[in-house]
C-alpha positions as CSV (number, residue, x, y, z in Angstrom):
1,E,81.8,123.9,115.5
2,M,79.0,122.8,116.7
3,F,77.1,123.1,113.6
4,Q,79.6,121.5,111.6
5,S,80.2,118.4,113.6
6,L,76.2,118.1,113.3
7,L,75.8,118.4,109.6
8,L,79.2,116.0,109.3
9,S,77.4,113.4,111.5
10,S,74.5,114.2,108.9
11,I,76.3,113.6,106.1
12,C,78.0,110.2,107.9
13,L,74.6,108.8,108.2
14,L,73.1,109.2,105.0
15,V,76.1,109.7,102.4
16,S,75.4,108.1,99.4
17,L,78.2,105.6,98.7
18,S,77.6,105.5,94.6
19,T,79.6,107.5,92.8
20,A,78.3,106.4,89.4
21,T,76.3,110.2,88.6
22,A,79.4,111.6,89.7
23,D,81.5,109.5,86.7
24,H,78.9,110.1,84.5
25,A,79.0,114.0,84.9
26,S,83.0,113.7,84.1
27,E,82.2,112.6,81.2
28,D,79.6,114.6,79.7
29,T,81.9,116.3,77.0
30,R,82.2,113.1,75.2
31,L,81.0,112.5,72.1
32,L,79.9,109.1,72.7
33,Q,77.7,107.7,75.9
34,V,76.8,104.6,77.3
35,I,74.4,104.9,80.5
36,I,73.0,101.4,82.0
37,H,69.9,103.2,83.6
38,K,70.2,101.9,87.5
39,T,66.9,103.0,88.9
40,P,64.7,101.5,90.0
41,P,67.6,99.1,90.5
42,P,67.5,96.2,88.3
43,S,66.6,93.1,90.1
44,A,68.5,89.4,90.2
45,I,66.5,86.4,91.7
46,L,67.7,83.0,91.6
47,G,65.9,81.2,88.8
48,G,64.6,84.3,86.9
49,S,65.4,87.1,84.2
50,L,67.4,90.3,84.1
51,T,67.0,93.1,82.1
52,L,69.3,95.9,82.1
53,P,68.8,99.1,79.7
54,C,71.4,100.3,78.6
55,L,71.0,103.2,75.7
56,V,73.9,105.0,73.7
57,S,73.4,109.1,75.1
58,H,72.7,110.1,71.2
59,P,71.8,108.9,68.0
60,L,74.4,106.9,65.8
61,P,75.1,108.3,62.7
62,T,74.0,105.8,60.0
63,T,75.6,105.0,56.4
64,S,74.5,104.7,52.8
65,T,78.1,102.5,52.1
66,L,77.5,98.9,51.5
67,G,79.2,95.7,51.8
68,R,81.6,94.7,54.5
69,H,82.6,98.2,55.0
70,A,79.5,99.3,55.7
71,V,79.2,96.8,58.5
72,L,82.9,97.8,60.0
73,S,81.4,101.5,60.0
74,M,78.9,100.3,62.7
75,P,79.7,100.7,66.1
76,R,80.7,97.3,67.7
77,V,78.3,96.4,70.9
78,K,80.2,94.5,73.7
79,W,78.1,93.1,76.7
80,S,80.4,91.2,79.3
81,V,80.6,90.2,83.2
82,L,83.5,90.9,85.6
83,S,83.6,87.8,88.3
84,S,86.2,86.2,90.4
85,K,88.7,88.9,88.9
86,R,87.9,87.1,84.7
87,E,85.9,89.1,82.5
88,T,83.6,86.7,80.6
89,E,82.1,88.0,77.5
90,I,78.3,87.9,77.0
91,L,77.4,89.0,73.5
92,V,79.0,91.4,70.6
93,A,77.1,92.8,68.1
94,R,77.7,95.0,65.1
95,G,75.4,95.7,62.6
96,E,72.2,93.4,62.0
97,R,74.6,90.4,63.4
98,V,75.0,89.3,67.3
99,K,77.1,86.5,68.5
100,V,76.5,85.0,71.7
101,N,79.2,83.2,73.7
102,E,78.1,80.1,74.0
103,A,78.0,79.9,77.6
104,Y,75.1,82.6,77.5
105,K,73.2,80.2,74.4
106,N,69.2,80.5,74.7
107,R,69.6,82.9,77.7
108,A,71.4,86.5,76.7
109,R,69.8,87.8,73.9
110,L,69.2,92.3,73.1
111,L,65.7,93.1,73.4
112,N,65.2,96.2,71.3
113,Y,68.8,96.4,69.1
114,A,67.2,94.7,65.8
115,S,64.5,98.2,65.7
116,S,66.6,100.5,67.7
117,P,70.3,100.3,67.6
118,T,70.8,102.7,70.1
119,D,68.8,100.5,72.7
120,L,71.1,97.8,74.0
121,T,69.1,96.4,76.9
122,L,70.3,92.9,77.8
123,Q,68.1,90.0,78.9
124,L,69.6,87.2,80.9
125,D,67.3,84.1,81.8
126,D,67.6,81.5,83.9
127,L,70.1,83.3,86.7
128,N,72.0,81.6,89.1
129,H,74.3,82.3,91.6
130,N,77.1,82.4,88.8
131,D,75.7,85.1,87.4
132,T,76.7,87.4,90.2
133,G,79.2,89.9,89.2
134,F,80.0,93.3,87.3
135,Y,78.0,94.3,83.9
136,R,80.0,95.9,81.5
137,C,78.0,97.7,78.4
138,E,80.7,99.1,76.2
139,V,80.4,100.5,72.6
140,Q,83.3,101.1,70.0
141,H,82.7,103.6,67.5
142,G,85.5,104.8,65.2
143,L,88.6,105.7,67.4
144,E,85.8,106.7,70.5
145,D,84.6,104.3,72.9
146,A,82.6,104.4,76.0
147,H,81.0,102.0,78.5
148,D,79.3,102.0,81.9
149,L,79.0,99.4,84.6
150,V,76.6,97.8,87.4
151,H,76.9,95.3,89.8
152,I,74.2,93.0,89.9
153,K,73.5,90.4,92.9
154,V,71.5,87.6,92.4
155,K,69.2,86.6,95.3
156,G,67.9,83.9,97.1
157,V,68.9,80.1,98.6
158,V,67.5,77.2,97.7
159,F,67.8,74.6,100.9
160,H,67.3,71.2,102.1
161,Y,65.0,70.7,105.1
162,R,63.5,67.2,106.9
163,H,61.3,67.3,109.8
164,A,62.8,66.6,113.2
165,S,61.8,63.4,113.5
166,S,62.9,60.9,111.6
167,R,63.9,61.3,107.2
168,Y,61.2,61.7,104.7
169,A,58.3,62.6,107.4
170,F,56.2,65.0,104.9
171,T,52.9,64.5,102.4
172,F,53.3,67.6,99.9
173,D,50.6,69.8,102.5
174,Q,53.1,69.2,105.5
175,A,56.1,70.4,103.2
176,Q,54.4,73.6,102.2
177,D,53.7,74.5,105.7
178,A,57.4,73.5,106.9
179,C,58.9,75.9,104.6
180,E,56.4,78.2,105.8
181,D,56.8,77.6,109.2
182,I,60.6,78.3,108.8
183,G,60.1,81.9,107.0
184,A,60.7,80.3,103.8
185,Q,58.6,79.1,101.1
186,I,58.4,75.6,98.9
187,A,60.8,75.4,95.8
188,T,60.0,75.9,92.4
189,P,61.7,73.3,90.3
190,E,63.0,76.3,88.0
191,Q,64.7,77.6,92.0
192,L,65.9,74.1,92.3
193,L,67.3,73.8,88.6
194,A,68.9,77.1,89.1
195,E,70.7,76.1,92.5
196,Y,71.9,73.6,90.9
197,N,73.4,75.4,88.0
198,S,75.0,77.4,90.9
199,G,76.4,73.6,91.8
200,Y,74.0,72.8,94.7
201,E,74.1,69.0,95.5
202,Q,71.9,67.6,98.1
203,C,71.2,63.4,97.8
204,D,68.0,63.9,99.6
205,A,64.5,63.4,97.6
206,G,62.1,66.3,98.8
207,W,59.0,67.9,97.2
208,L,58.9,70.8,95.1
209,A,56.0,73.5,94.3
210,D,54.3,71.7,91.7
211,G,53.7,68.3,93.4
212,S,57.1,66.6,92.1
213,V,60.1,65.6,94.3
214,R,63.2,65.9,92.7
215,Y,67.1,66.2,94.2
216,P,70.3,67.3,92.6
217,I,73.3,65.5,92.0
218,Q,76.6,67.0,90.7
219,M,78.4,63.6,90.8
220,P,77.0,60.8,90.2
221,R,77.4,57.9,93.2
222,E,75.7,54.8,94.4
223,G,72.7,55.4,95.8
224,C,72.0,58.6,93.9
225,F,71.7,57.9,90.6
226,G,68.2,58.3,90.4
227,D,66.1,58.8,87.1
228,M,69.3,59.3,85.4
229,D,72.0,56.4,85.6
230,G,75.5,58.2,85.9
231,M,74.9,61.1,83.9
232,P,74.5,64.6,86.9
233,G,71.4,66.5,86.6
234,V,68.5,66.9,88.8
235,R,66.7,63.9,89.7
236,N,62.8,63.6,88.8
237,Y,60.4,61.0,90.5
238,G,57.7,62.8,88.5
239,M,54.1,64.1,90.2
240,L,53.5,61.7,92.8
241,D,50.6,61.3,95.2
242,P,50.8,64.0,97.5
243,Y,50.2,61.7,100.6
244,E,53.4,59.9,100.4
245,L,56.6,61.2,102.8
246,Y,59.8,62.8,101.1
247,D,61.8,65.8,102.8
248,V,61.5,69.3,101.0
249,Y,63.4,71.8,99.4
250,C,62.6,75.4,100.4
251,Y,63.7,78.9,99.1
252,V,63.7,82.3,100.8
253,E,65.2,85.6,99.1
254,N,65.3,88.5,101.6
255,I,64.9,89.4,105.3
256,K,64.2,92.3,106.5
257,G,65.8,92.6,109.1
258,E,69.5,90.9,111.1
259,V,70.6,88.1,112.2
260,I,72.6,88.1,115.2
261,H,74.8,85.8,116.9
262,G,74.5,86.5,120.8
263,P,77.3,87.2,123.0
264,I,76.6,84.7,125.0
265,P,79.4,83.5,128.4
266,Q,77.9,80.8,128.9
267,R,75.4,78.6,126.5
268,L,71.4,78.4,126.8
269,T,68.8,76.0,127.1
270,L,65.8,76.7,124.5
271,A,64.1,78.2,126.7
272,E,67.0,79.9,127.7
273,A,67.7,81.3,124.5
274,K,64.4,82.1,123.4
275,A,64.4,84.8,126.7
276,F,67.7,86.1,125.6
277,C,66.4,86.7,122.0
278,E,63.5,88.6,123.7
279,S,65.9,90.9,126.2
280,K,67.4,92.0,122.7
281,D,64.0,93.2,121.5
282,A,64.5,90.2,118.6
283,E,63.1,86.7,118.4
284,L,64.7,83.5,117.9
285,A,65.6,83.0,113.8
286,T,64.2,81.0,112.0
287,T,65.8,78.4,109.9
288,G,64.9,80.5,106.7
289,Q,66.5,83.8,108.2
290,L,69.7,82.0,109.0
291,Y,70.3,80.7,105.3
292,A,69.4,84.0,103.7
293,A,72.1,85.7,106.7
294,W,74.7,82.8,105.3
295,N,73.3,83.7,101.4
296,D,74.8,87.1,102.5
297,G,77.3,86.9,104.0
298,L,76.8,85.2,107.5
299,N,80.1,83.6,109.2
300,H,80.1,81.8,112.7
301,C,81.3,78.2,113.8
302,S,79.4,78.3,116.4
303,P,76.1,76.0,116.8
304,G,72.9,77.7,117.9
305,W,69.2,77.3,118.9
306,L,66.9,78.3,115.9
307,A,62.9,79.0,116.5
308,D,62.2,75.4,115.5
309,G,64.4,73.6,118.0
310,S,67.1,72.9,115.5
311,V,70.8,74.2,116.1
312,R,72.8,75.0,113.1
313,Y,75.6,77.8,112.4
314,P,76.5,79.2,109.4
315,I,80.3,78.9,107.2
316,V,81.1,81.1,104.3
317,I,85.4,80.3,105.3
318,P,85.2,76.5,105.2
319,R,87.4,74.6,107.8
320,E,87.8,71.4,108.6
321,R,87.4,71.7,111.9
322,C,84.2,73.7,111.2
323,G,82.2,71.2,109.6
324,G,83.5,69.8,106.5
325,S,85.8,71.6,103.7
326,E,82.9,73.0,102.3
327,P,81.0,76.1,102.8
328,G,77.3,76.3,103.5
329,V,74.8,76.1,107.0
330,K,75.5,73.2,109.3
331,T,72.9,71.0,111.1
332,V,73.5,69.6,114.2
333,Y,71.1,66.3,114.5
334,R,70.5,64.2,117.4
335,Y,70.9,60.6,115.8
336,N,73.9,59.5,113.6
337,N,71.0,58.7,110.7
338,Q,70.7,62.7,110.6
339,T,67.3,62.4,112.4
340,G,66.5,64.4,115.5
341,F,66.9,67.9,116.9
342,P,68.7,68.3,119.8
343,E,67.2,68.0,123.8
344,P,65.8,71.3,124.7
345,H,67.6,71.2,127.4
346,T,71.4,71.0,126.2
347,H,73.0,73.6,125.8
348,H,74.3,75.7,122.6
349,D,74.7,79.4,121.1
350,V,71.5,81.1,120.0
351,Y,71.1,83.3,116.9
352,C,68.5,86.2,117.3
353,F,66.4,87.8,114.6
354,R,66.0,91.4,115.0
355,A,63.4,93.5,112.5
356,T,65.2,97.0,111.1
357,E,64.1,99.6,108.7
358,P,65.9,99.2,105.5
359,D,69.3,100.8,105.2
360,H,70.4,102.6,102.0
361,L,74.0,102.7,103.3
362,G,75.9,100.1,100.6
363,E,74.0,96.1,99.8
364,D,71.5,94.5,101.3
365,I,74.0,92.7,104.0
366,V,73.1,90.5,106.8
367,T,75.2,91.5,109.9
368,M,77.8,89.6,112.2
369,T,78.2,90.3,115.7
370,D,79.8,89.1,118.8
371,P,81.3,85.5,117.7
372,Q,81.9,83.5,120.4
373,E,84.8,80.6,120.0
374,E,85.0,78.5,117.5
375,F,83.5,75.1,117.9
376,S,85.7,71.9,117.5
377,F,84.1,68.7,115.9
378,G,85.8,65.2,116.5
379,Q,85.5,63.5,113.2
380,V,83.7,64.1,110.0
381,T,82.0,61.3,107.5
382,Q,80.5,61.6,104.5
383,Q,77.1,60.2,103.8
384,A,76.3,57.9,100.5
385,E,72.8,57.0,100.2
386,N,70.8,53.9,98.7
387,E,68.4,56.0,96.1
388,A,67.1,58.3,98.6
389,L,64.7,56.0,100.0
390,G,67.4,53.3,101.7
391,A,69.4,52.5,104.6
392,V,72.4,54.9,105.5
393,E,75.9,53.9,105.5
394,F,78.8,55.7,107.0
395,I,82.2,56.2,105.4
396,P,84.9,58.1,107.6
397,L,86.8,60.6,105.5
398,S,89.6,61.6,107.9
399,S,90.0,63.1,112.0
400,I,90.2,66.1,112.7
401,S,93.2,67.6,114.9
402,D,92.7,69.1,118.9
403,V,92.0,72.3,118.8
404,G,94.5,75.1,119.3
405,T,97.0,72.9,116.4
406,E,98.2,74.7,113.5
407,A,95.6,73.3,111.8
408,D,93.2,74.8,113.3
409,Q,94.3,78.2,112.7
410,L,92.7,80.6,110.0
411,P,93.8,80.5,106.3
412,T,95.1,83.1,105.3
413,Q,92.8,83.3,102.5
414,I,89.5,84.7,103.8
415,Y,86.5,84.4,101.3
416,P,83.7,86.5,102.4
417,K,80.0,85.2,100.4
418,D,80.7,87.9,97.7
419,H,83.8,85.6,96.6
420,T,83.4,82.2,94.6
421,L,85.9,79.5,96.2
422,P,88.5,78.1,93.7
423,D,87.5,74.6,92.1
424,S,84.4,74.3,94.4
425,Q,83.3,70.4,95.2
426,T,80.0,69.9,96.4
427,A,79.5,67.2,99.2
428,D,77.2,66.3,102.0
429,F,79.8,66.2,105.4
430,I,78.9,65.0,108.6
431,S,80.5,66.0,111.9
432,M,80.3,64.0,115.2
433,I,80.3,66.2,118.1
434,P,81.3,64.1,121.3
435,E,79.3,65.3,124.3
436,S,79.8,63.4,127.7
437,T,76.0,63.1,128.7
438,Q,74.4,61.9,125.5
439,G,75.5,59.7,122.0
440,P,77.2,61.6,118.9
441,W,75.7,64.6,117.4
442,Q,75.9,65.1,113.7
443,V,76.2,67.8,111.4
444,S,75.4,68.2,107.8
445,T,75.6,71.0,105.1
446,N,74.1,72.7,102.4
447,Q,75.7,74.4,100.1
448,V,75.6,77.5,97.2
449,S,78.9,78.8,95.3
450,L,79.8,81.8,95.9
451,E,81.0,85.7,94.0
452,S,83.7,88.0,93.6
453,V,83.3,91.6,93.2
454,P,87.1,93.2,91.7
455,Q,88.8,95.5,93.4
456,T,89.5,99.3,93.2
457,Y,92.2,101.7,94.5
458,W,92.2,105.0,96.4
459,K,95.6,106.5,97.6
460,A,96.5,107.4,101.2
461,R,97.5,110.5,102.7
462,D,99.9,111.6,105.6
463,T,99.7,113.4,108.7
464,D,101.6,113.4,111.6
465,R,101.7,113.3,115.3
466,S,104.2,114.8,117.6
467,E,104.7,115.7,121.0
468,D,102.4,118.4,121.2
469,D,99.6,115.9,121.5
470,Y,100.3,115.1,125.3
471,T,99.7,117.2,128.4
472,Y,102.1,116.3,131.6
473,Q,100.2,115.4,135.1
474,H,101.8,115.2,138.5
475,P,100.0,112.7,140.6
476,E,100.1,113.5,144.4
477,D,101.5,111.6,147.2
478,S,98.3,111.5,148.9
479,K,96.8,109.8,146.4
480,G,98.9,106.6,146.9
481,S,100.3,105.5,143.8
482,K,100.5,102.0,143.0
483,G,103.2,102.6,141.1
484,H,105.5,104.2,144.3
485,N,107.4,101.2,145.9
486,D,110.0,100.2,148.5
487,N,111.9,100.2,145.4
488,G,112.5,103.2,144.3
489,D,111.2,101.9,140.6
490,A,107.7,104.5,140.7
491,C,106.6,103.2,137.1
492,M,106.8,99.4,138.2
493,E,103.2,99.5,138.4
494,N,101.9,101.9,135.7
495,P,99.5,104.6,137.7
496,C,98.1,106.4,134.9
497,A,94.6,105.4,133.3
498,N,93.4,105.7,129.8
499,G,96.3,105.2,127.9
500,G,98.5,107.4,130.0
501,T,102.6,107.3,130.3
502,C,104.6,106.7,133.2
503,V,107.5,109.1,133.1
504,E,110.1,108.7,136.5
505,N,111.5,111.8,138.2
506,G,113.3,111.2,140.7
507,S,110.5,109.5,143.5
508,T,107.8,111.1,141.9
509,P,106.3,109.7,139.2
510,R,104.5,112.1,136.5
511,C,101.5,111.0,134.0
512,L,102.2,111.9,130.2
513,C,98.5,112.1,129.2
514,L,96.6,111.3,125.9
515,P,94.7,114.7,124.7
516,T,91.8,115.2,126.5
517,Y,92.4,113.4,129.5
518,G,93.4,115.0,133.1
519,G,94.0,115.1,136.3
520,D,96.7,113.6,138.6
521,F,96.5,110.0,136.7
522,C,94.5,111.0,133.6
523,Q,91.9,109.1,135.2
524,V,89.8,112.5,134.3
525,D,88.1,112.6,130.5
526,L,87.6,116.2,129.8
527,E,85.8,115.7,126.4
528,H,83.2,112.9,125.5
529,C,82.7,111.4,121.8
530,E,79.6,112.7,120.2
531,P,76.5,109.9,120.3
532,G,77.1,106.6,118.7
533,W,81.2,107.0,119.1
534,E,83.0,105.4,122.0
535,K,86.1,106.5,123.7
536,F,89.1,105.0,123.9
537,Q,92.6,106.4,124.7
538,G,92.0,109.7,123.1
539,S,89.8,108.8,119.9
540,C,86.9,107.9,119.0
541,Y,85.5,104.2,117.6
542,R,82.1,103.8,115.5
543,H,81.7,100.3,114.7
544,F,79.7,99.5,111.3
545,T,78.5,96.0,110.8
546,K,77.3,96.5,107.3
547,R,80.1,95.1,105.0
548,Q,81.5,96.6,102.6
549,S,84.8,96.4,100.4
550,W,87.8,98.2,101.9
551,E,87.4,101.5,99.5
552,V,83.9,102.2,100.2
553,A,84.3,101.6,104.0
554,E,87.8,103.8,104.2
555,K,84.9,106.4,102.2
556,H,82.6,106.1,104.4
557,C,85.0,106.8,107.6
558,R,86.5,109.8,105.8
559,M,82.4,111.3,105.5
560,C,82.0,111.0,109.3
561,G,85.2,112.9,109.8
562,G,87.6,109.8,110.1
563,H,89.3,107.0,108.6
564,L,89.3,102.9,108.9
565,V,90.8,101.9,112.1
566,S,94.6,102.2,112.8
567,L,96.2,100.0,115.4
568,M,98.9,101.6,117.1
569,T,99.3,99.9,120.8
570,P,98.8,96.1,121.9
571,E,95.7,98.1,124.0
572,E,94.2,99.5,121.0
573,Q,94.6,96.2,119.0
574,E,92.7,94.6,122.5
575,F,90.3,97.5,122.9
576,I,88.8,96.7,118.9
577,N,89.4,92.8,118.9
578,D,87.1,92.5,122.1
579,K,84.8,95.5,121.5
580,Y,84.1,94.3,117.9
581,R,84.5,90.6,117.4
582,E,84.6,90.4,114.0
583,Y,86.7,89.8,110.8
584,Q,87.2,93.5,110.0
585,W,88.9,95.8,107.8
586,T,91.7,97.9,109.4
587,G,93.2,101.0,107.7
588,L,96.9,99.1,106.6
589,N,97.2,98.7,103.1
590,D,99.9,99.0,100.2
591,R,97.5,100.0,97.6
592,T,100.2,102.9,96.4
593,I,103.2,101.0,96.9
594,E,103.9,97.2,96.7
595,G,105.4,95.7,100.4
596,D,105.2,99.3,101.6
597,F,102.5,99.2,104.2
598,R,100.6,102.4,105.6
599,W,97.7,103.8,107.7
600,S,94.9,105.4,105.9
601,D,95.3,108.3,108.4
602,G,98.7,108.8,108.2
603,N,100.0,107.2,111.2
604,P,103.1,105.6,111.1
605,L,103.5,101.8,111.4
606,L,104.4,101.8,114.7
607,Y,103.1,98.5,116.3
608,E,102.6,94.9,114.4
609,N,100.5,91.7,114.5
610,W,100.6,90.2,111.8
611,Y,99.7,86.1,111.6
612,R,102.2,83.8,111.3
613,G,103.5,84.4,107.5
614,Q,102.1,87.4,106.9
615,P,101.8,89.4,104.7
616,D,102.3,87.3,101.7
617,S,101.1,89.5,98.7
618,Y,103.0,89.3,95.9
619,F,103.5,91.4,93.1
620,L,99.8,92.1,91.0
621,S,98.0,89.8,93.6
622,G,95.9,92.0,94.8
623,E,96.5,91.4,98.3
624,N,96.5,94.9,99.3
625,C,94.4,95.7,102.1
626,V,94.8,93.8,105.7
627,V,92.0,92.3,107.7
628,M,91.9,91.7,111.7
629,V,90.9,88.3,112.4
630,W,89.0,88.9,115.8
631,H,89.2,84.6,117.1
632,D,92.8,84.7,116.4
633,D,93.9,87.5,118.7
634,G,93.1,90.2,116.2
635,H,95.9,88.7,113.8
636,W,96.7,90.4,110.6
637,S,96.6,89.0,107.4
638,D,96.1,91.0,103.8
639,V,93.3,89.9,101.8
640,P,92.4,91.2,98.3
641,C,90.4,94.9,98.8
642,N,87.2,93.7,97.6
643,Y,86.5,91.4,99.9
644,H,83.1,92.6,101.6
645,L,83.5,93.0,105.5
646,S,82.5,94.7,108.4
647,Y,84.5,97.7,109.5
648,T,85.3,100.4,112.4
649,C,86.1,103.8,111.9
650,K,88.2,105.7,113.8
651,K,88.9,109.5,114.8
652,G,90.1,112.5,117.0
653,I,87.5,114.1,119.6
654,S,88.9,117.2,118.9
655,F,88.7,118.7,115.1
656,C,89.0,122.3,113.7
657,G,86.8,123.8,111.5
658,K,87.8,125.7,108.1
659,P,91.7,126.7,107.9
660,P,91.8,130.8,108.5
661,T,91.9,132.9,105.4
662,V,95.4,134.0,104.2
663,L,95.3,137.2,101.9
664,H,95.8,136.5,98.6
665,G,96.5,132.7,99.5
666,K,94.8,129.4,99.1
667,T,95.0,126.2,100.8
668,F,96.2,122.8,98.4
669,G,93.5,119.8,98.3
670,R,89.8,120.0,98.7
671,R,88.4,121.9,101.7
672,R,86.6,120.2,104.4
673,L,84.4,120.7,106.8
674,R,86.2,118.9,109.8
675,Y,90.1,118.9,110.1
676,E,91.2,115.9,112.9
677,T,93.4,117.2,115.7
678,N,97.0,117.2,114.2
679,S,95.8,117.7,110.6
680,K,98.1,119.7,108.9
681,V,97.5,122.3,105.9
682,R,99.6,124.0,103.2
683,Y,98.8,127.6,101.9
684,Y,99.6,128.7,98.3
685,C,99.7,132.1,97.0
686,Q,98.2,133.1,94.0
687,G,99.4,134.2,90.8
688,G,101.5,137.2,90.7
689,F,102.5,136.8,94.3
690,V,105.2,135.4,96.1
691,Q,104.9,133.5,99.4
692,R,107.1,134.2,102.4
693,Q,107.5,132.5,106.0
694,N,106.1,128.9,107.1
695,P,103.4,128.4,105.0
696,V,102.4,125.0,106.9
697,I,99.9,125.5,109.9
698,K,98.6,122.5,112.0
699,C,95.0,121.6,114.1
700,L,95.5,122.3,118.1
701,P,93.8,119.5,120.7
702,T,92.0,122.9,121.4
703,G,89.9,122.7,118.3
704,K,91.7,125.9,116.9
705,W,94.8,126.5,113.8
706,E,97.6,127.6,114.6
707,K,98.4,131.4,113.4
708,P,99.2,130.9,109.5
709,L,102.8,133.2,109.2
710,V,102.6,132.8,105.6
711,T,102.7,135.8,103.5
712,C,101.7,136.8,99.8
713,T,103.8,139.4,98.4
714,P,102.8,141.3,95.5
715,G,105.8,140.0,92.6
716,N,106.6,143.5,91.5
717,A,107.6,144.0,95.4
718,I,110.2,142.3,95.3
């Protein structure tokens, strides 16, 4: 069993969650096959080109027929992209004719199709964030059809940056240095244009890598017309004297590590923040690293120190009390004109950066860890600027309600970074943070549109739990049980530890202990979890900060010998919510039957902690999986299963190996290396044999199976 446990742990750590190879293997017998080559993984960079090699697995027959019939007898080729729950056609080809969707005109083409009809390689130019999604290569020929899918995430983000002292303070050389100092590089015109095509807007002129000065405007307005009057687009001041002063647009793509929001009981000064990160074997995160982390899904409504002395915070799930109604990285400024970083002695949270080795589980996602309470702001204002060089005026938009009102609650719809917000409008928002010892603070935002992925499905299995899971212990009177009092109610104050249940037996209490605990008060831990797992009330838990869809997370938990966490008691809910303070998946779902919520580990739904008005899924809405909202006492909300969130796996401490062998008998289902305590298997007899006795056995808390009672008798012996 020790060998099995070690082997399973290795599988858990090294498992690849891609099933594409298996999907192709199951279709080897198909006459027509289409394969997108995914090794090496296709590279998709903002403003760059994407090449997706797609091949028909065998040469298609040619025809000597002439005319229209010849064209119709040729295979039909289609490339499409699935994003935001919608499939968009990119191009269609048949014979020598290729038709490109107007939305992809001058961007999409088949590289080698004219010379080789079996080579369907797609090239897509001028990539922007809206190009993220699942790409499908499909071929139809006669009555046959085949397709293959590959997921593409466009990496890279362009953001506006200015000097701490004042607006428009960088020469061209200083602008380049400023981007490098914050872990980024100066953006190119192509990258800024791609960001604009993704929905980005900023009414501040900034240097670009070619020495030009530009800024992107989606909604033309007074003060932001530039050289384009009332038309939307990227305003261009042209090639200017490199000693003129402007802001800068920086670009960051990937970071080799993770950005961590520190669990700080009290906020820190800048010096204390540096020391805190060093104590965690990390360093203060740079502005570029925070933008890259936000682009990958980091979401915290808590302003924190960064390495350049600025205070910022990333918002993926927009809320009015978190700097406005748009997602983006918010910046806390010292003065009303959006200049000046906070004084080093002021107190804020902190964002640290820890370099890590590449992790092959899932996508390159930046973690979200240990968020503190949300930061509240008093007022939201909008900035209107006089042609990017003049004065700044403020137009109040609205006031934000006090913390704790209904308006402050988390929306029931949760948008991870991989989900497109509906009808998103980009804008610059400023929030004022009142301070008792100094002037108001101003918060600005930069924003990029987001993407989504389609959902997948998985069917849960059932297991049972019975009274056999528990053992009885009797506390001794000499222990001075705090449950015994003068009123004769021995269990008024539960003396039992580790989830034990107090049961009165006259004037003497007894403790009903969970498995793996013993002692008079269940205070003795009889078994421990394997390394990397934490124990609570008889179960082992392990949190994964890599953000995955619900199905991928559940599959990973299964490979680790468990399931996504099931919350059976308020105590377990509190433990998970306090220990792993993130928006995270639970195992609860109604993927099998709409409205019938079940835990993925088969436990019954005995305890519920729904957010007000939840679940609110309706037929075919796709909100079939349940997330736990950490900041709101861990209340539950049903959301689409294709969201990418962190997750906690849960499993029992004891387990059984493979079931005992029964002569002429087999077990239903696929054999596993590990079966959790209380798991059940059912035997059936081979052909020609008749089953007798109970065919079901259970894995006992001792780690051993019940002795099988079933027998398989030859049919002719009846």
